[in-house]
C-alpha positions in Angstrom: 6.6 -14.3 6.7 10.3 -14.6 7.4 11.6 -11.6 9.3 15.3 -11.8 8.2 17.0 -8.4 8.1 18.3 -9.4 4.7 14.8 -9.5 3.3 13.9 -6.5 1.1 10.9 -4.4 0.1 10.2 -2.0 -2.7 8.5 1.2 -1.7 6.9 3.6 -4.1 5.5 6.9 -2.9 4.1 10.3 -3.7 4.7 13.2 -1.3 4.0 16.2 -3.5 0.7 17.7 -4.7 -0.6 16.5 -8.1 -3.1 17.4 -10.8 -4.8 14.6 -12.6 -7.5 15.3 -15.2 -7.8 18.8 -13.9 -8.5 17.5 -10.3 -6.1 18.7 -7.6 -4.7 16.2 -5.0 -2.9 17.7 -2.0 0.6 16.9 -0.9 0.9 13.9 1.5 2.9 15.4 4.4 3.2 12.2 6.3 4.1 9.9 3.4 7.8 10.0 4.4 6.9 8.7 7.8 5.3 5.6 6.2 8.4 5.1 4.1 10.6 5.4 7.3 8.5 2.7 8.9 9.2 0.4 6.0 13.0 1.2 6.4 12.9 0.1 10.0 11.6 -3.3 9.1 13.3 -3.8 5.8 16.6 -1.8 6.0 17.8 -3.1 2.6 14.8 -1.9 0.7 14.8 0.3 -2.4 12.6 3.4 -2.8 11.1 5.3 -5.6 9.7 8.6 -4.5 7.9 11.4 -6.4 9.6 11.8 -9.9 11.2 8.4 -9.5 7.8 6.8 -9.1 6.3 6.2 -12.5 3.9 3.6 -13.9 6.7 1.8 -15.7 8.7 1.7 -12.4 6.4 -0.9 -10.8 6.3 -2.9 -14.0 10.1 -3.0 -14.2 10.5 -3.9 -10.5 8.0 -6.8 -10.7 9.6 -8.0 -13.9 13.0 -8.4 -12.2 14.4 -11.9 -11.5 14.5 -11.2 -7.8 11.0 -10.4 -6.5 10.9 -8.4 -3.3 8.5 -10.0 -0.8 6.8 -6.7 0.1 5.8 -3.8 -2.0 4.5 -0.7 -0.3 2.7 2.1 -2.2 1.7 5.4 -0.6 -0.1 7.9 -2.8 -3.6 9.1 -3.7 -6.0 6.8 -5.5 -9.4 7.1 -7.1 -12.0 4.4 -7.9 -14.2 5.1 -10.9 -16.8 3.4 -13.0 -14.4 2.6 -15.9 -10.8 1.2 -15.7 -9.3 4.5 -16.8 -10.9 6.3 -13.8 -9.6 3.8 -11.3 -5.9 4.6 -10.6 -3.0 5.4 -8.2 -1.3 8.7 -8.7 2.4 8.5 -9.5 5.0 11.2 -9.9 5.0 14.0 -12.5 1.2 14.1 -12.5 0.8 10.7 -14.0 -1.5 7.8 -13.1 -1.2 4.1 -12.8 -4.6 2.7 -13.9 -6.1 -0.5 -12.5 -5.4 -2.1 -15.9 -1.7 -1.1 -15.8 -1.5 -2.4 -12.2 -3.0 -5.8 -13.3 -0.5 -5.9 -16.2 2.5 -5.2 -14.0 1.4 -7.7 -11.4 0.9 -10.3 -14.1 4.7 -10.6 -14.3 4.5 -12.5 -11.1 2.6 -15.5 -12.6 4.6 -18.7 -12.5 7.4 -17.3 -10.4 8.6 -19.3 -7.4 9.2 -16.2 -5.2 6.0 -14.3 -5.6 5.0 -11.1 -3.9 4.0 -11.9 -0.3 2.4 -8.6 0.7 1.2 -5.5 -1.2 0.3 -2.5 1.0 -1.8 0.2 -0.7 -2.3 3.0 1.8 -4.2 5.4 -0.6 -7.9 6.0 -0.3 -10.4 3.4 -1.6 -7.9 0.9 -2.7 -10.2 -1.9 -1.5 -13.3 -0.3 -3.0 -14.7 -2.3 -5.9 -17.7 -3.2 -8.1 -18.9 -6.1 -10.3 -15.9 -5.6 -12.6 -13.2 -5.4 -9.9 -14.2 -6.9 -6.6 -12.2 -5.3 -3.8 -10.8 -2.8 -6.3 -7.0 -2.4 -6.8 -6.3 -4.8 -4.0 -8.6 -7.5 -5.4 -6.9 -7.3 -8.8 -3.6 -7.8 -7.1 -4.8 -11.1 -5.5 -6.3 -12.3 -8.8 -2.9 -12.2 -10.4 -0.9 -13.9 -7.7 -0.1 -11.6 -4.8 -0.5 -13.6 -1.6 -1.9 -10.8 0.6 -2.8 -7.1 0.4 -3.6 -4.3 2.8 -5.9 -1.7 1.5 -8.6 0.8 2.4 -12.4 0.8 2.0 -12.9 4.6 2.0 -11.1 7.9 2.1 -8.3 8.0 4.8 -6.4 10.7 6.5 -2.7 11.2 5.9 -1.4 11.5 9.5 -3.6 8.7 11.0 -2.6 6.4 8.2 1.0 6.9 8.8 0.5 6.1 12.5 -1.4 2.9 11.8 1.0 1.7 9.1 4.1 2.4 11.2 2.6 0.3 14.0 1.6 -2.4 11.6 5.2 -2.8 10.4 6.6 -2.7 13.9 4.2 -5.6 14.8 5.1 -7.5 11.6 8.7 -7.4 12.6 8.0 -9.5 15.8 8.8 -13.2 15.6 5.8 -15.4 14.9 3.5 -12.4 14.1 1.0 -13.0 11.3 0.0 -10.3 9.0 -3.6 -10.2 10.2 -2.6 -10.1 13.8 -0.1 -7.3 13.1 -2.9 -5.2 11.6 -5.4 -6.1 14.4 -2.9 -5.0 17.1 -2.1 -1.8 15.2 -5.8 -0.9 15.1 -6.1 -1.7 18.8 -3.2 0.7 19.4 -5.1 3.4 17.5 -8.1 3.0 19.7 -5.9 3.8 22.8 -4.3 6.9 21.4 -4.2 9.9 23.8 -3.2 13.5 23.7 -3.0 15.4 20.4 -3.4 12.1 18.5 -6.6 11.0 20.4 -8.8 12.2 17.6 -7.5 9.3 15.5 -8.9 6.8 18.0 -12.2 7.0 16.1 -12.9 3.9 13.9 -13.4 6.4 11.0 -9.6 6.7 10.8 -8.4 3.1 11.3 -11.2 0.7 10.4 -11.1 1.3 6.6 -7.9 -0.8 6.4 -8.4 -4.5 5.7 -6.2 -7.4 5.0 -7.3 -9.7 2.2 -5.8 -12.9 0.9 -3.4 -15.0 3.0 -3.7 -13.9 6.6 -0.5 -15.5 7.7 
C-alpha cells in the first residue's frame, strides 16, 4: 500500500453507550485513541463519530467518486443467526446490519480505485456461519474490498486500542505489508510490561486476523 501523506482514510466510530433491541452496550473509552492512531498515519482523513456515524454515512462515503483506500470502523458488533441480528452499532442507538454493510460495499464494484483495507475493531467481526463465512469481514471481501482486519471473538477496549495503534504505526513504515504490520503489532503486545502486561495474553491480541490480500 502506498504510504503517501496525501492518502486519506475514512474513520467511523462510536464512543458513547448504546441500547439496541433493549440490550445495553457500554461506552468505548479508548475508541478515540484508535481514531488518533488513524490520524497519525492518514492526517488528511475524515471522521464520523457518534451522532455523525449513521448507517447511511458509510453508504454515502463509499458511493463517492473518490474512494478512500482505508476505512476504519470502531464500535460494538454482534453476530446472530439471522441477518438482522448481525450488525455494527452506529450513533443514536442505530445499527448497521450485515445486509446494509453488503449493500454499501457493493458501491465499490467496478470502480478502479477500490477499498484497499477495511478495519473492523468491534467484537466478532470475523465470526461467521454457512450464510456468511468470516462474518462482516467476509462479506466485505465478497463485494470487492481487498483486505480486512477483524476479530474472531469478544475483545477488550483498551487492549484493542493498543494493538491497532501499533498496527497503523507499522503500516506507515516503507515496504511494510499489511500482514506483517499486524504480526509485529501482536508481537509487541506479547512484550508489554508494567500496567499493560495483562494484555500480553493471547486472549487480547490473537482474535484479530487479516483476510484477503496480505500485501
